[in-house]
Backbone as JSON Lines, residues from 0, in Angstrom:
{"i":0,"aa":"X","n":[-52.54,22.79,88.53],"ca":[-51.4,22.78,89.37],"c":[-51.15,24.14,90.02]}
{"i":1,"aa":"X","n":[-50.99,24.06,91.35],"ca":[-50.9,25.49,92.03],"c":[-49.65,26.22,91.71]}
{"i":2,"aa":"X","n":[-49.76,27.52,91.9],"ca":[-48.6,28.37,91.69],"c":[-47.83,28.34,92.99]}
{"i":3,"aa":"X","n":[-46.47,28.1,92.87],"ca":[-45.64,28.27,94.13],"c":[-45.2,29.76,94.25]}
{"i":4,"aa":"X","n":[-45.81,30.41,95.17],"ca":[-45.58,31.95,95.17],"c":[-44.21,32.21,95.79]}
{"i":5,"aa":"X","n":[-43.57,33.31,95.23],"ca":[-42.44,33.84,95.7],"c":[-42.72,35.23,96.28]}
{"i":6,"aa":"X","n":[-41.83,35.69,97.16],"ca":[-42.17,36.95,97.82],"c":[-42.33,38.07,96.85]}
{"i":7,"aa":"X","n":[-43.4,38.86,97.03],"ca":[-43.63,39.88,96.09],"c":[-44.54,39.62,94.91]}
{"i":8,"aa":"X","n":[-44.72,38.26,94.63],"ca":[-45.28,37.97,93.36],"c":[-46.72,38.16,93.49]}
{"i":9,"aa":"X","n":[-47.36,38.68,92.36],"ca":[-48.84,38.89,92.3],"c":[-49.52,37.87,91.32]}
{"i":10,"aa":"X","n":[-50.73,37.39,91.67],"ca":[-51.42,36.65,90.74],"c":[-52.91,37.14,90.79]}
{"i":11,"aa":"X","n":[-53.58,37.08,89.64],"ca":[-54.96,37.36,89.62],"c":[-55.72,36.1,90.01]}
{"i":12,"aa":"X","n":[-56.46,36.22,91.02],"ca":[-57.2,34.96,91.54],"c":[-58.24,34.5,90.46]}
{"i":13,"aa":"X","n":[-58.9,35.43,89.81],"ca":[-59.83,35.04,88.78],"c":[-59.21,34.27,87.62]}
{"i":14,"aa":"X","n":[-58.11,34.66,87.31],"ca":[-57.39,34.02,86.13],"c":[-56.92,32.62,86.56]}
{"i":15,"aa":"X","n":[-56.5,32.59,87.91],"ca":[-56.04,31.23,88.24],"c":[-57.09,30.27,88.61]}
{"i":16,"aa":"X","n":[-58.26,30.82,89.12],"ca":[-59.21,29.92,89.63],"c":[-60.48,29.8,88.8]}
{"i":17,"aa":"X","n":[-60.52,30.71,87.88],"ca":[-61.77,30.8,86.94],"c":[-62.64,31.89,87.17]}
{"i":18,"aa":"X","n":[-63.57,32.21,86.39],"ca":[-64.34,33.47,86.61],"c":[-65.29,33.33,87.8]}
{"i":19,"aa":"X","n":[-65.6,32.24,88.41],"ca":[-66.57,32.17,89.53],"c":[-65.88,31.95,90.81]}
{"i":20,"aa":"X","n":[-64.82,32.72,91.21],"ca":[-64.19,32.46,92.46],"c":[-64.92,33.26,93.5]}
{"i":21,"aa":"X","n":[-65.68,32.55,94.35],"ca":[-66.43,33.18,95.38],"c":[-65.95,32.86,96.83]}
{"i":22,"aa":"X","n":[-65.58,31.71,97.09],"ca":[-65.11,31.29,98.34],"c":[-63.74,30.85,98.44]}
{"i":23,"aa":"X","n":[-62.88,31.51,99.18],"ca":[-61.45,31.03,99.2],"c":[-61.17,30.63,100.72]}
{"i":24,"aa":"X","n":[-60.15,29.79,100.79],"ca":[-59.63,29.37,102.09],"c":[-58.23,29.44,102.19]}
{"i":25,"aa":"X","n":[-57.6,30.04,103.14],"ca":[-56.28,30.07,103.46],"c":[-55.98,29.0,104.53]}
{"i":26,"aa":"X","n":[-55.06,28.04,104.14],"ca":[-54.81,26.94,105.08],"c":[-53.3,27.2,105.53]}
{"i":27,"aa":"X","n":[-53.13,26.97,106.67],"ca":[-51.75,27.13,107.36],"c":[-51.46,25.73,107.97]}
{"i":28,"aa":"X","n":[-50.35,25.26,107.73],"ca":[-49.93,24.01,108.21],"c":[-48.38,24.01,108.56]}
{"i":29,"aa":"X","n":[-48.22,23.21,109.75],"ca":[-46.78,23.16,110.29],"c":[-46.71,21.83,111.06]}
{"i":30,"aa":"X","n":[-45.5,21.43,111.49],"ca":[-45.29,20.29,112.23],"c":[-44.7,20.62,113.52]}
{"i":31,"aa":"X","n":[-44.75,19.68,114.48],"ca":[-44.06,19.97,115.81],"c":[-42.51,19.9,115.56]}
{"i":32,"aa":"X","n":[-41.81,20.59,116.41],"ca":[-40.35,20.56,116.29],"c":[-39.88,19.25,116.99]}
{"i":33,"aa":"X","n":[-39.12,18.5,116.17],"ca":[-38.55,17.33,116.72],"c":[-37.21,17.61,117.35]}
{"i":34,"aa":"X","n":[-37.03,17.28,118.69],"ca":[-35.96,17.57,119.42],"c":[-34.94,16.51,119.42]}
{"i":35,"aa":"X","n":[-33.66,16.64,119.12],"ca":[-32.76,15.63,119.17],"c":[-32.13,15.38,120.51]}
{"i":36,"aa":"X","n":[-31.93,14.17,120.92],"ca":[-31.49,13.91,122.18],"c":[-29.97,13.62,122.11]}
{"i":37,"aa":"X","n":[-29.35,13.44,123.34],"ca":[-27.97,13.17,123.26],"c":[-27.64,11.8,122.79]}
{"i":38,"aa":"X","n":[-26.79,11.62,121.92],"ca":[-26.55,10.4,121.27],"c":[-27.73,9.68,120.73]}
{"i":39,"aa":"X","n":[-28.72,10.37,120.27],"ca":[-29.99,9.67,119.87],"c":[-31.03,9.36,120.91]}
{"i":40,"aa":"X","n":[-30.73,9.63,122.15],"ca":[-31.71,9.27,123.24],"c":[-32.26,10.57,123.81]}
{"i":41,"aa":"X","n":[-33.41,10.54,124.41],"ca":[-34.0,11.54,125.17],"c":[-34.54,12.73,124.29]}
{"i":42,"aa":"X","n":[-34.7,12.36,123.06],"ca":[-35.43,13.44,122.05],"c":[-36.78,13.51,122.37]}
{"i":43,"aa":"X","n":[-37.56,14.21,121.59],"ca":[-38.99,14.36,121.86],"c":[-39.51,15.39,120.88]}
{"i":44,"aa":"X","n":[-40.73,15.9,121.19],"ca":[-41.43,16.8,120.28],"c":[-41.65,18.07,121.19]}
{"i":45,"aa":"X","n":[-41.53,19.14,120.5],"ca":[-41.98,20.49,121.15],"c":[-43.11,21.18,120.38]}
{"i":46,"aa":"X","n":[-44.28,21.35,120.98],"ca":[-45.42,21.92,120.32],"c":[-45.13,23.33,119.77]}
{"i":47,"aa":"X","n":[-45.7,23.55,118.76],"ca":[-45.61,25.03,118.13],"c":[-47.0,25.41,117.91]}
{"i":48,"aa":"X","n":[-47.3,26.6,118.42],"ca":[-48.6,27.27,118.34],"c":[-48.65,28.41,117.34]}
{"i":49,"aa":"X","n":[-48.83,28.11,115.98],"ca":[-48.85,29.17,115.05],"c":[-50.27,29.67,114.96]}
{"i":50,"aa":"X","n":[-50.51,30.79,114.72],"ca":[-51.91,31.4,114.71],"c":[-52.06,32.16,113.37]}
{"i":51,"aa":"X","n":[-53.08,31.69,112.63],"ca":[-53.45,32.36,111.4],"c":[-54.33,33.63,111.62]}
{"i":52,"aa":"X","n":[-54.16,34.63,110.95],"ca":[-55.04,35.87,111.08],"c":[-55.48,36.34,109.78]}
{"i":53,"aa":"X","n":[-56.62,36.86,109.66],"ca":[-57.08,37.52,108.56],"c":[-57.56,39.01,108.94]}
{"i":54,"aa":"X","n":[-56.91,39.91,108.4],"ca":[-57.05,41.29,108.89],"c":[-57.82,42.13,107.7]}
{"i":55,"aa":"X","n":[-58.92,42.7,107.94],"ca":[-59.75,43.36,106.95],"c":[-59.53,44.9,107.04]}
{"i":56,"aa":"X","n":[-59.16,45.41,105.97],"ca":[-58.9,47.0,105.82],"c":[-59.81,47.58,104.85]}
{"i":57,"aa":"X","n":[-60.11,48.94,105.07],"ca":[-60.88,49.63,104.22],"c":[-59.95,50.34,103.17]}
{"i":58,"aa":"X","n":[-60.47,51.17,102.3],"ca":[-59.78,51.84,101.26],"c":[-58.66,52.88,101.79]}
{"i":59,"aa":"X","n":[-58.92,53.33,103.03],"ca":[-57.95,54.28,103.54],"c":[-56.82,53.55,104.4]}
{"i":60,"aa":"X","n":[-56.93,52.23,104.45],"ca":[-55.97,51.44,105.16],"c":[-56.2,51.38,106.63]}
{"i":61,"aa":"X","n":[-57.4,51.5,107.03],"ca":[-57.79,51.44,108.42],"c":[-58.31,50.01,108.68]}
{"i":62,"aa":"X","n":[-57.84,49.44,109.72],"ca":[-58.25,48.08,110.13],"c":[-59.69,48.21,110.68]}
{"i":63,"aa":"X","n":[-60.52,47.4,109.9],"ca":[-61.97,47.37,110.24],"c":[-62.33,46.2,111.19]}
{"i":64,"aa":"X","n":[-61.61,45.09,110.99],"ca":[-61.91,43.86,111.71],"c":[-60.78,42.85,111.6]}
{"i":65,"aa":"X","n":[-60.6,42.08,112.59],"ca":[-59.67,41.01,112.69],"c":[-60.27,39.72,112.99]}
{"i":66,"aa":"X","n":[-60.01,38.64,112.22],"ca":[-60.53,37.27,112.51],"c":[-59.21,36.49,112.84]}
{"i":67,"aa":"X","n":[-59.28,35.95,114.14],"ca":[-58.06,35.22,114.62],"c":[-58.51,34.28,115.64]}
{"i":68,"aa":"X","n":[-57.76,33.76,116.54],"ca":[-58.19,32.71,117.47],"c":[-59.01,33.31,118.56]}
{"i":69,"aa":"X","n":[-58.92,34.51,118.83],"ca":[-59.86,35.16,119.8],"c":[-61.11,35.69,119.16]}
{"i":70,"aa":"X","n":[-61.23,35.83,117.88],"ca":[-62.48,36.15,117.31],"c":[-62.56,35.41,115.97]}
{"i":71,"aa":"X","n":[-63.31,34.26,116.1],"ca":[-63.38,33.22,114.97],"c":[-64.24,33.58,113.74]}
{"i":72,"aa":"X","n":[-64.97,34.72,113.79],"ca":[-65.7,35.05,112.79],"c":[-65.96,36.59,112.71]}
{"i":73,"aa":"X","n":[-66.06,37.17,111.41],"ca":[-66.31,38.47,111.23],"c":[-67.81,38.7,111.66]}
{"i":74,"aa":"X","n":[-68.07,40.07,111.99],"ca":[-69.41,40.34,112.38],"c":[-70.42,39.95,111.49]}
{"i":75,"aa":"X","n":[-70.19,40.0,110.19],"ca":[-71.27,39.61,109.09],"c":[-71.04,38.2,108.72]}
{"i":76,"aa":"X","n":[-70.07,37.41,109.21],"ca":[-69.94,35.98,108.97],"c":[-69.28,35.7,107.62]}
{"i":77,"aa":"X","n":[-68.69,36.68,106.94],"ca":[-68.14,36.43,105.57],"c":[-66.69,35.91,105.7]}
{"i":78,"aa":"X","n":[-66.08,36.01,106.99],"ca":[-64.77,35.52,107.16],"c":[-64.86,34.68,108.45]}
{"i":79,"aa":"X","n":[-64.4,33.4,108.28],"ca":[-64.38,32.46,109.36],"c":[-63.09,31.7,109.66]}
{"i":80,"aa":"X","n":[-62.77,31.58,110.86],"ca":[-61.62,30.85,111.41],"c":[-61.97,29.53,111.85]}
{"i":81,"aa":"X","n":[-61.06,28.53,111.72],"ca":[-61.39,27.15,111.98],"c":[-61.18,26.88,113.46]}
{"i":82,"aa":"X","n":[-60.41,27.67,114.05],"ca":[-60.25,27.5,115.65],"c":[-58.76,27.35,115.81]}
{"i":83,"aa":"X","n":[-58.27,27.38,117.01],"ca":[-56.83,27.38,117.42],"c":[-56.28,26.07,117.52]}
{"i":84,"aa":"X","n":[-55.17,25.75,116.71],"ca":[-54.5,24.48,116.98],"c":[-53.22,24.88,117.66]}
{"i":85,"aa":"X","n":[-52.93,24.35,118.75],"ca":[-51.87,24.74,119.71],"c":[-50.66,23.81,119.63]}
{"i":86,"aa":"X","n":[-50.73,22.93,118.61],"ca":[-49.55,21.94,118.71],"c":[-48.86,21.7,117.23]}
{"i":87,"aa":"X","n":[-49.7,21.87,116.25],"ca":[-49.17,21.48,114.89],"c":[-49.16,20.03,114.52]}
{"i":88,"aa":"X","n":[-49.68,19.23,115.5],"ca":[-49.84,17.8,115.26],"c":[-50.85,17.4,114.3]}
{"i":89,"aa":"X","n":[-50.67,16.42,113.57],"ca":[-51.64,15.94,112.59],"c":[-51.24,16.34,111.19]}
{"i":90,"aa":"X","n":[-51.97,15.83,110.22],"ca":[-51.54,16.1,108.82],"c":[-52.54,17.1,108.24]}
{"i":91,"aa":"X","n":[-52.07,17.72,107.18],"ca":[-52.94,18.71,106.51],"c":[-52.86,20.01,107.12]}
{"i":92,"aa":"X","n":[-53.84,20.86,106.8],"ca":[-53.93,22.25,107.33],"c":[-54.25,22.2,108.8]}
{"i":93,"aa":"X","n":[-53.53,22.95,109.59],"ca":[-53.7,22.95,111.08],"c":[-54.67,24.02,111.45]}
{"i":94,"aa":"X","n":[-54.77,25.17,110.78],"ca":[-55.66,26.25,110.91],"c":[-56.1,26.79,109.52]}
{"i":95,"aa":"X","n":[-57.33,27.26,109.37],"ca":[-57.76,27.69,108.1],"c":[-58.5,29.03,108.37]}
{"i":96,"aa":"X","n":[-58.65,29.88,107.46],"ca":[-59.44,31.07,107.47],"c":[-60.19,31.01,106.1]}
{"i":97,"aa":"X","n":[-61.49,31.0,106.09],"ca":[-62.31,31.02,104.8],"c":[-62.9,32.47,104.71]}
{"i":98,"aa":"X","n":[-62.78,33.0,103.46],"ca":[-63.22,34.21,103.07],"c":[-64.26,34.13,101.93]}
{"i":99,"aa":"X","n":[-65.48,34.63,102.17],"ca":[-66.5,34.68,101.15],"c":[-66.35,35.96,100.36]}
{"i":100,"aa":"X","n":[-65.55,35.95,99.31],"ca":[-65.25,37.11,98.48],"c":[-66.52,37.8,97.93]}
{"i":101,"aa":"X","n":[-67.5,36.88,97.48],"ca":[-68.67,37.33,96.83],"c":[-69.47,38.12,97.78]}
{"i":102,"aa":"X","n":[-69.53,37.9,99.15],"ca":[-70.29,38.53,100.1],"c":[-69.55,39.53,101.02]}
{"i":103,"aa":"X","n":[-68.2,39.59,100.81],"ca":[-67.36,40.54,101.65],"c":[-67.82,42.01,101.23]}
{"i":104,"aa":"X","n":[-68.16,42.78,102.38],"ca":[-68.73,44.19,102.2],"c":[-67.89,44.94,101.26]}
{"i":105,"aa":"X","n":[-68.56,45.82,100.53],"ca":[-67.78,46.58,99.46],"c":[-66.81,47.49,100.12]}
{"i":106,"aa":"X","n":[-66.93,47.94,101.36],"ca":[-65.99,48.8,102.03],"c":[-64.64,48.15,102.32]}
{"i":107,"aa":"X","n":[-64.7,46.7,102.37],"ca":[-63.34,46.11,102.69],"c":[-62.68,45.95,101.31]}
{"i":108,"aa":"X","n":[-61.46,46.57,101.24],"ca":[-60.72,46.59,99.99],"c":[-59.6,45.57,100.0]}
{"i":109,"aa":"X","n":[-59.0,45.4,101.18],"ca":[-57.84,44.42,101.32],"c":[-58.02,43.46,102.52]}
{"i":110,"aa":"X","n":[-57.61,42.23,102.34],"ca":[-57.64,41.18,103.44],"c":[-56.15,40.86,103.47]}
{"i":111,"aa":"X","n":[-55.59,40.99,104.63],"ca":[-54.1,40.59,104.85],"c":[-54.1,39.42,105.78]}
{"i":112,"aa":"X","n":[-53.37,38.35,105.23],"ca":[-53.16,37.12,105.97],"c":[-51.84,37.19,106.61]}
{"i":113,"aa":"X","n":[-51.79,36.93,107.95],"ca":[-50.49,36.81,108.69],"c":[-50.53,35.69,109.62]}
{"i":114,"aa":"X","n":[-49.33,35.32,110.18],"ca":[-49.16,34.3,111.11],"c":[-48.27,34.73,112.16]}
{"i":115,"aa":"X","n":[-48.55,34.26,113.4],"ca":[-47.76,34.63,114.64],"c":[-47.41,33.3,115.3]}
{"i":116,"aa":"X","n":[-46.35,33.15,115.93],"ca":[-45.96,32.07,116.77],"c":[-46.22,32.43,118.2]}
{"i":117,"aa":"X","n":[-47.36,31.96,118.7],"ca":[-47.65,32.31,120.04],"c":[-46.79,31.8,121.0]}
{"i":118,"aa":"X","n":[-46.21,30.71,120.73],"ca":[-45.19,30.07,121.67],"c":[-43.83,30.59,121.59]}
{"i":119,"aa":"X","n":[-43.52,31.46,120.66],"ca":[-42.37,32.29,120.58],"c":[-41.17,31.82,119.93]}
{"i":120,"aa":"X","n":[-41.2,30.55,119.38],"ca":[-40.11,29.98,118.59],"c":[-39.93,30.85,117.28]}
{"i":121,"aa":"X","n":[-38.79,31.01,116.71],"ca":[-38.59,31.62,115.37],"c":[-38.91,30.63,114.3]}
{"i":122,"aa":"X","n":[-39.29,31.21,113.1],"ca":[-39.56,30.32,112.0],"c":[-38.35,29.54,111.54]}
{"i":123,"aa":"X","n":[-37.22,29.79,111.91],"ca":[-36.01,28.99,111.57],"c":[-36.21,27.59,112.1]}
{"i":124,"aa":"X","n":[-36.95,27.36,113.16],"ca":[-36.98,25.97,113.78],"c":[-38.31,25.38,113.46]}
{"i":125,"aa":"X","n":[-39.19,26.03,112.78],"ca":[-40.61,25.4,112.57],"c":[-40.46,24.6,111.32]}
{"i":126,"aa":"X","n":[-40.9,23.42,111.47],"ca":[-40.79,22.43,110.3],"c":[-42.07,22.28,109.38]}
{"i":127,"aa":"X","n":[-41.77,22.2,108.2],"ca":[-42.84,21.9,107.14],"c":[-43.93,22.94,107.16]}
{"i":128,"aa":"X","n":[-43.64,24.08,107.39],"ca":[-44.66,25.26,107.62],"c":[-45.01,25.84,106.12]}
{"i":129,"aa":"X","n":[-46.27,25.97,105.92],"ca":[-46.71,26.47,104.57],"c":[-47.94,27.2,104.74]}
{"i":130,"aa":"X","n":[-48.37,27.97,103.77],"ca":[-49.6,28.69,103.67],"c":[-50.15,28.43,102.22]}
{"i":131,"aa":"X","n":[-51.4,28.07,102.11],"ca":[-51.94,27.93,100.79],"c":[-53.24,28.52,100.58]}
{"i":132,"aa":"X","n":[-53.67,28.83,99.34],"ca":[-54.88,29.4,98.96],"c":[-55.71,28.37,98.22]}
{"i":133,"aa":"X","n":[-56.92,28.13,98.67],"ca":[-57.74,27.13,97.98],"c":[-59.04,27.74,97.57]}
{"i":134,"aa":"X","n":[-59.42,27.35,96.3],"ca":[-60.8,27.59,95.78],"c":[-61.61,26.51,96.4]}
{"i":135,"aa":"X","n":[-62.61,26.86,97.21],"ca":[-63.34,25.81,97.99],"c":[-64.24,25.02,97.08]}
{"i":136,"aa":"X","n":[-64.55,25.64,95.84],"ca":[-65.4,24.78,94.88],"c":[-64.5,23.9,94.2]}
{"i":137,"aa":"X","n":[-64.53,22.65,94.54],"ca":[-63.65,21.57,93.93],"c":[-62.43,21.49,94.66]}
{"i":138,"aa":"X","n":[-62.14,22.2,95.75],"ca":[-61.04,22.08,96.66],"c":[-59.7,22.27,95.85]}
{"i":139,"aa":"X","n":[-59.67,23.19,94.88],"ca":[-58.54,23.37,94.01],"c":[-57.57,24.27,94.72]}
{"i":140,"aa":"X","n":[-56.3,23.81,94.88],"ca":[-55.29,24.75,95.45],"c":[-54.76,25.64,94.35]}
{"i":141,"aa":"X","n":[-54.92,26.98,94.6],"ca":[-54.52,28.04,93.61],"c":[-53.09,28.38,93.76]}
{"i":142,"aa":"X","n":[-52.68,28.5,95.02],"ca":[-51.38,29.02,95.24],"c":[-50.82,28.44,96.57]}
{"i":143,"aa":"X","n":[-49.53,28.41,96.67],"ca":[-48.86,27.91,97.89],"c":[-47.61,28.74,98.19]}
{"i":144,"aa":"X","n":[-47.44,28.95,99.48],"ca":[-46.17,29.7,99.92],"c":[-45.51,28.92,101.01]}
{"i":145,"aa":"X","n":[-44.27,28.6,100.83],"ca":[-43.53,27.85,101.7],"c":[-43.02,28.7,102.89]}
{"i":146,"aa":"X","n":[-43.17,28.36,104.02],"ca":[-42.76,29.17,105.26],"c":[-41.58,28.57,105.96]}
{"i":147,"aa":"X","n":[-41.26,27.47,105.74],"ca":[-40.15,26.64,106.5],"c":[-38.81,27.4,106.3]}
{"i":148,"aa":"X","n":[-38.11,27.38,107.43],"ca":[-36.78,28.02,107.52],"c":[-36.73,29.46,107.1]}
{"i":149,"aa":"X","n":[-37.77,30.25,107.44],"ca":[-37.78,31.66,107.02],"c":[-36.9,32.52,107.81]}
{"i":150,"aa":"X","n":[-36.38,32.13,108.93],"ca":[-35.47,33.05,109.72],"c":[-35.74,33.21,111.18]}
{"i":151,"aa":"X","n":[-35.17,34.17,111.8],"ca":[-35.22,34.36,113.12],"c":[-36.3,35.29,113.73]}
{"i":152,"aa":"X","n":[-37.4,35.24,113.15],"ca":[-38.6,36.17,113.47],"c":[-39.76,35.19,114.01]}
{"i":153,"aa":"X","n":[-40.59,35.72,114.73],"ca":[-41.71,35.01,115.22],"c":[-43.06,35.35,114.68]}
{"i":154,"aa":"X","n":[-43.08,36.12,113.59],"ca":[-44.25,36.37,112.96],"c":[-44.0,36.7,111.44]}
{"i":155,"aa":"X","n":[-45.01,36.52,110.52],"ca":[-44.76,36.7,109.13],"c":[-46.0,37.3,108.56]}
{"i":156,"aa":"X","n":[-45.92,38.36,107.78],"ca":[-47.0,38.85,107.05],"c":[-46.97,38.14,105.67]}
{"i":157,"aa":"X","n":[-47.98,37.23,105.57],"ca":[-47.95,36.3,104.48],"c":[-48.33,36.78,103.11]}
{"i":158,"aa":"X","n":[-49.59,37.34,102.95],"ca":[-50.01,37.67,101.62],"c":[-51.27,38.54,101.89]}
{"i":159,"aa":"X","n":[-51.61,39.15,100.73],"ca":[-52.86,40.04,100.66],"c":[-53.69,39.69,99.52]}
{"i":160,"aa":"X","n":[-55.04,39.91,99.8],"ca":[-56.05,39.83,98.72],"c":[-56.53,41.2,98.66]}
{"i":161,"aa":"X","n":[-56.45,41.86,97.31],"ca":[-56.82,43.29,97.11],"c":[-57.86,43.23,96.16]}
{"i":162,"aa":"X","n":[-58.9,44.01,96.35],"ca":[-59.98,44.08,95.4],"c":[-59.57,44.87,94.21]}
{"i":163,"aa":"X","n":[-59.84,44.39,92.97],"ca":[-59.47,45.14,91.86],"c":[-60.66,45.01,90.86]}
{"i":164,"aa":"X","n":[-61.62,46.03,90.97],"ca":[-62.83,45.96,90.28],"c":[-63.61,44.75,90.75]}
{"i":165,"aa":"X","n":[-64.05,43.97,89.86],"ca":[-64.7,42.64,90.27],"c":[-63.81,41.48,90.49]}
{"i":166,"aa":"X","n":[-62.53,41.74,90.31],"ca":[-61.49,40.66,90.45],"c":[-60.82,40.82,91.82]}
{"i":167,"aa":"X","n":[-60.09,39.9,92.26],"ca":[-59.14,39.97,93.39],"c":[-57.78,39.53,92.95]}
{"i":168,"aa":"X","n":[-56.84,40.35,93.41],"ca":[-55.34,40.02,93.28],"c":[-54.74,39.57,94.42]}
{"i":169,"aa":"X","n":[-53.92,38.51,94.46],"ca":[-53.17,38.06,95.58],"c":[-51.86,38.42,95.46]}
{"i":170,"aa":"X","n":[-51.09,39.05,96.49],"ca":[-49.85,39.3,96.52],"c":[-49.09,38.54,97.59]}
{"i":171,"aa":"X","n":[-48.16,37.82,97.26],"ca":[-47.28,37.03,98.24],"c":[-46.33,38.17,98.92]}
{"i":172,"aa":"X","n":[-46.37,38.38,100.28],"ca":[-45.64,39.35,100.9],"c":[-44.41,38.76,101.48]}
{"i":173,"aa":"X","n":[-44.62,37.85,102.44],"ca":[-43.4,37.05,103.09],"c":[-42.64,37.97,103.9]}
{"i":174,"aa":"X","n":[-43.11,39.03,104.56],"ca":[-42.36,39.95,105.3],"c":[-42.25,39.49,106.83]}
{"i":175,"aa":"X","n":[-41.07,39.59,107.33],"ca":[-40.93,39.12,108.68],"c":[-41.37,40.1,109.8]}
{"i":176,"aa":"X","n":[-41.79,39.76,110.87],"ca":[-42.12,40.66,111.97],"c":[-42.01,39.97,113.22]}
{"i":177,"aa":"X","n":[-42.29,40.61,114.42],"ca":[-42.19,39.82,115.64],"c":[-43.36,40.05,116.5]}
{"i":178,"aa":"X","n":[-43.59,39.17,117.38],"ca":[-44.69,39.29,118.32],"c":[-45.66,38.05,118.35]}
{"i":179,"aa":"X","n":[-46.33,38.01,119.39],"ca":[-47.2,36.79,119.65],"c":[-48.56,36.9,118.95]}
{"i":180,"aa":"X","n":[-49.05,38.18,118.81],"ca":[-50.31,38.3,118.2],"c":[-50.24,39.36,117.1]}
{"i":181,"aa":"X","n":[-51.29,39.53,116.28],"ca":[-51.41,40.47,115.16],"c":[-51.18,41.91,115.48]}
{"i":182,"aa":"X","n":[-51.61,42.2,116.76],"ca":[-51.57,43.55,117.25],"c":[-50.17,43.99,117.27]}
{"i":183,"aa":"X","n":[-49.28,43.09,117.59],"ca":[-47.77,43.46,117.6],"c":[-47.37,43.74,116.25]}
{"i":184,"aa":"X","n":[-47.9,43.39,115.19],"ca":[-47.48,43.4,113.74],"c":[-48.11,44.65,113.05]}
{"i":185,"aa":"X","n":[-49.05,45.3,113.7],"ca":[-49.75,46.38,112.93],"c":[-48.82,47.43,112.29]}
{"i":186,"aa":"X","n":[-47.77,47.9,113.1],"ca":[-46.88,48.85,112.41],"c":[-46.18,48.29,111.07]}
{"i":187,"aa":"X","n":[-45.87,46.97,111.12],"ca":[-45.24,46.44,110.05],"c":[-46.25,46.13,108.92]}
{"i":188,"aa":"X","n":[-47.4,45.8,109.18],"ca":[-48.51,45.53,108.32],"c":[-49.0,46.69,107.48]}
{"i":189,"aa":"X","n":[-48.8,47.97,108.07],"ca":[-49.36,49.13,107.4],"c":[-48.74,49.39,106.02]}
{"i":190,"aa":"X","n":[-47.39,48.89,105.78],"ca":[-46.82,49.14,104.53],"c":[-47.49,48.25,103.4]}
{"i":191,"aa":"X","n":[-48.2,47.35,103.81],"ca":[-48.92,46.35,102.72],"c":[-50.34,46.51,102.51]}
{"i":192,"aa":"X","n":[-50.91,47.69,103.02],"ca":[-52.33,47.78,102.91],"c":[-52.53,48.89,101.86]}
């Protein structure tokens, strides 16, 4: 059973997933905004373009690489993005980022996951939004973070994976930020690296 993460909570990924955690996937899902019409007529759907980001930092806290909708893979291929979903339609994860922890270069000490709303709506209006971490061996969900009704901001710093010897620790951050892309959030992100 996955752990339902709360802001600031830390978990050891090796303890939750087992000693052979090599490949993890962060899944981001959400639904379109259902608009209510006048007296029940004229409603519709409004697309929401959330974007998942994986930001790779070294031990000194310097950003080494970003994997996001404009760069779908790290230079060495250890981090891969599934591609940009611009609507939120469909079931399941709308965007994913896969991290090969076993092959991630030793110089990368922290991976920060964040999400931006490229279309600009605040999270207070985004429905059924979540972030989850999955052990790809067996597709076991390790942890889940509920993003729905998070407030009047357009970006969120979700969680970090931090190298701890041969283990990795996940910290749920849940910190609000603003902006359409991860570059807008870098000043806020620095506090979590």
